[in-house]
N, C-alpha and C positions, 0 to 999 in steps of 0.2 A: 445543708444541715437543717433538720427540723427542730425548731425551738418550740417551747410550750405555747407561745403566742401564735405561731404559724400553725401549730397542730390544731388549735381551736378554730382557726379559719377554714381548715380543710373541709369539715362537714358542711359549712355554708357554701363553699365553692362547689362541692360535689352536688349538693342539693340544687344549686342554680343550674348546673350542667344538666342534671336529670330533668329539672323543670323546663329548661329550654327545649330539650329533646321532646318532652311530653307535650308541651304547649304547642309546638309546631307540628305535632303528629308524627314525630320521628325525624329521620335524616332529611335534610332539605332535598327537594327534587332537583335533579340535574338535567340540563338540556342535553339533547343527543350529542352535541359537539363540545360539551364541557369537558375540561381536563382537570386533573388533580392540582394543577398549578393555578387554576382560576381562583381569584379572590374577590370579595365583594367590592363594589365601587366605593371610592372615597365618599364620606358624608361630612357635611358641614354641621358642626355643633358649636354654636356661639362663635367665638373667635378662632376655633380650631377646625382644621380639616383632618380627618383621620379615617383609616380603613377599619371598619368595625367587624366584630364577630358576626357571622351570618345570622345569628338568632336575634339580633337587635333590630328595632324598628326605626323609622325615620324620626328625628327629633321633633319635639313640640316646643316651640319657643314662646315665652311670655315676657316681653320687655328684655331684661338682662339675664333671664334664667332660661336655660334649655334643658329639657328632660329627654333621655333616651331610655326606652323600656324594652324588655324582652317581648317578642311577639307572641300572640296567641293567648294572652291572659284574659280571663273573664273581666268584663267591665267593672264589676263591683269587688273584685278580689285584689289583694295586695300583689303588686307586680314588681319583680326585680328590675332595677334600672340604676342609672347614674345621672348626675346633674352637673352642668357647667354654668357657673355664675361669673358675671363680669359687670363692669360699670357700677351702677347704684346698688346692685344686688350683693356686691362684696362688702362685708362689714369693714368698719374702720381698722380693725385688727384682723386681717385675713387668716391669721393662724388660729383664731378661735373656732371651735367646732360648729359646723353648720348643722342645725337640727330642724330647721323650718323650711326644708327644700321640697316638700310635697311627695317625697319618696317614702313608702311605707317601710317598716322594719320587717326583717325576716322573722319567722316564728309564729305567725298567726294573724288573723284578721283583727284590725282595730288597734294594733300596737303602734305607739307613737314615741319617737325619741325624746327623752326628757333631760338627760344630763350625760356628760362625757368626761373621761379622764385620759390624758395623754399616756400612752404606753410605749411608744417608739417614735423616733424622728430620724430622717435620713435625707441626704442630698440625692436627688434623682434627676432624670432627664424628662422634659416635656418639650415637644416641638424642637428637638435637637439642641435645646439649651438647658441651662441649670434651673432646677426647681426644688421645692422642699416638700417632702412627703411626711405627713404626720398620721400616725395610727392611733385611734381613740378606742377605748372600751366605752361603748354607748349603752345606756340603760333605756330600754323601751318598755313602756307600760301600756296596759290595756284599760278597758272601761272598768274592770274590776281591779281594785288596788293590789290584790294578791297575784294578778296576772302580770308578770314581768320577765323579761329576758335580757341578756347582755350579748351584744354583738360587737364586732370590730368594724370600724368605719375608717376607710382610707381617704385621706384628703390631700390633694396636690395643690400647691400654691406656686404659680409661675407669673413672671412678668412678661406680658405680651407687648406688641408695638403700641397698643392703645390702653395699657394699664394692666392691673392685676387680674388674673383669672384663677378661679378656684374650681376644682373638680372633686365631687363628693361621691363616694361609692360605699354604701354600707351592706352590699350584698356579696362582696368578694368576687366580682365578675371576672371570669377567666379571660386573660389576654388584654384586659384594659390597660395595665401598666405598659405593656409593649406597644399598644396602639397609641398611647399618649406620647411615649418616647419617640415614636416614628412619625408623629403628626406634624403638621405645618400650620403656621399662623395664616389665617385667611386674608389678612390685610398686610402681610409682610411685603416689603418692597425690595 
């Protein structure tokens, strides 16, 4: 069932899908022996190992923060992506919205997230275990005060073997929820 909130997220998800296809120059090239059942190799993103969508690039990690972006974006352009925070990068209250993750806002160049309001919460699965998903309406503003957009940010909070892990997606990346649910902890014993 399509709710008004999920209906607002559809244009962003569609735009990301189109951007991903456009940024990579169309469909990914297949090797001569590739089959439809082939999937990307697992990728380690912070404390999680997940199977990413084919349009995502390898993560860039800085201490306790790992960023994964869509491939093919220009160096100076906003690029869709998500972030995994752990350790000292996780706020004392992990349920608070993460707005300083270095991922740009959808909607134009120079838009920065400034405030957020909770619109939905649900129990979900991350790494085959219980987690909490919070959806925020995030206000993003540009250099000009009149330049502002509102986007939805999904934020998963899970307890891993080494502490709390927070995953932030304000681009509505297709398949990320499934990839997180099916992921595994990199240091699980």
